[in-house]
C-alpha positions as CSV (number, residue, x, y, z in Angstrom):
1,M,28.6,-118.4,-11.0
2,D,31.0,-120.5,-12.1
3,F,32.0,-124.1,-11.4
4,H,34.7,-123.6,-9.1
5,S,32.7,-120.9,-7.4
6,Q,29.8,-123.6,-6.5
7,K,32.4,-125.5,-5.2
8,D,34.0,-123.4,-2.9
9,L,30.6,-122.3,-1.9
10,F,29.5,-126.0,-1.1
11,N,32.9,-126.7,1.1
12,T,32.5,-123.3,2.6
13,H,29.3,-124.6,4.1
14,R,30.6,-127.8,5.2
15,H,33.9,-126.1,7.0
16,Q,31.2,-123.8,9.2
17,A,29.5,-126.8,9.6
18,I,32.2,-128.1,11.5
19,R,33.1,-125.1,13.0
20,N,29.8,-125.2,14.6
21,L,30.3,-128.7,15.9
22,F,33.0,-128.1,17.9
23,I,31.7,-125.1,19.4
24,E,28.7,-127.4,20.2
25,K,31.0,-130.1,21.2
26,R,32.9,-127.8,23.8
27,K,30.4,-126.8,24.9
28,L,28.9,-129.5,25.9
29,L,32.4,-130.6,27.7
30,G,31.8,-127.4,29.5
31,L,35.3,-126.1,28.3
32,S,35.7,-122.3,28.0
33,Q,38.2,-121.5,25.0
34,N,40.7,-120.8,27.2
35,Q,40.8,-124.6,28.7
36,L,40.3,-125.4,25.2
37,A,43.3,-123.6,24.2
38,A,45.7,-125.3,27.2
39,G,44.4,-128.4,26.7
40,M,45.8,-128.5,23.2
41,Q,48.9,-126.1,24.2
42,T,48.0,-123.3,21.9
43,D,47.1,-119.5,22.0
44,V,43.1,-119.2,22.6
45,S,43.8,-116.5,19.5
46,N,43.7,-119.9,17.8
47,I,40.8,-121.0,19.2
48,V,38.9,-117.4,19.0
49,L,40.0,-117.7,15.4
50,M,38.5,-121.3,14.2
51,E,35.3,-120.6,15.7
52,N,35.1,-117.1,14.5
53,K,36.3,-117.4,10.7
54,S,34.4,-118.5,8.2
55,G,36.1,-120.2,5.4
56,S,38.3,-123.3,4.7
57,M,40.3,-125.4,7.4
58,S,42.7,-127.2,6.9
59,F,42.7,-131.2,7.4
60,S,45.1,-130.8,10.6
61,D,43.3,-128.4,12.0
62,I,40.3,-130.5,11.8
63,Q,42.0,-133.4,13.3
64,L,43.6,-131.5,16.3
65,F,40.1,-130.0,17.1
66,S,38.3,-133.9,16.6
67,D,40.9,-135.0,18.7
68,A,41.2,-132.5,21.6
69,L,37.0,-132.3,21.5
70,K,36.8,-136.2,21.0
71,V,34.5,-135.5,17.7
72,S,34.3,-138.9,16.0
73,I,34.6,-139.5,12.3
74,K,31.4,-140.9,12.4
75,E,29.7,-137.5,13.8
76,L,31.8,-135.9,11.2
77,E,30.6,-138.4,8.0
78,N,27.1,-136.8,9.5
79,L,27.6,-133.7,8.9
80,L,28.6,-134.1,5.2
81,K,25.4,-136.6,4.6
């Protein structure tokens, strides 16, 4: 495995941890995917895609979901330790 593949694998794990945090937070807030989509003024398919796809997430998506779910920078930082 070359350096770039290892880097991608590392980032994929981080992004999956962020997805898992968003899913957990949505459920703790008692929100369905439809309710979250309505609150974010987006289509539910975007929520389903974020929760189920693998690979990288864009910074803007992380920011949008963090804001909508009230995920703090500290919670995100804790995932990276």
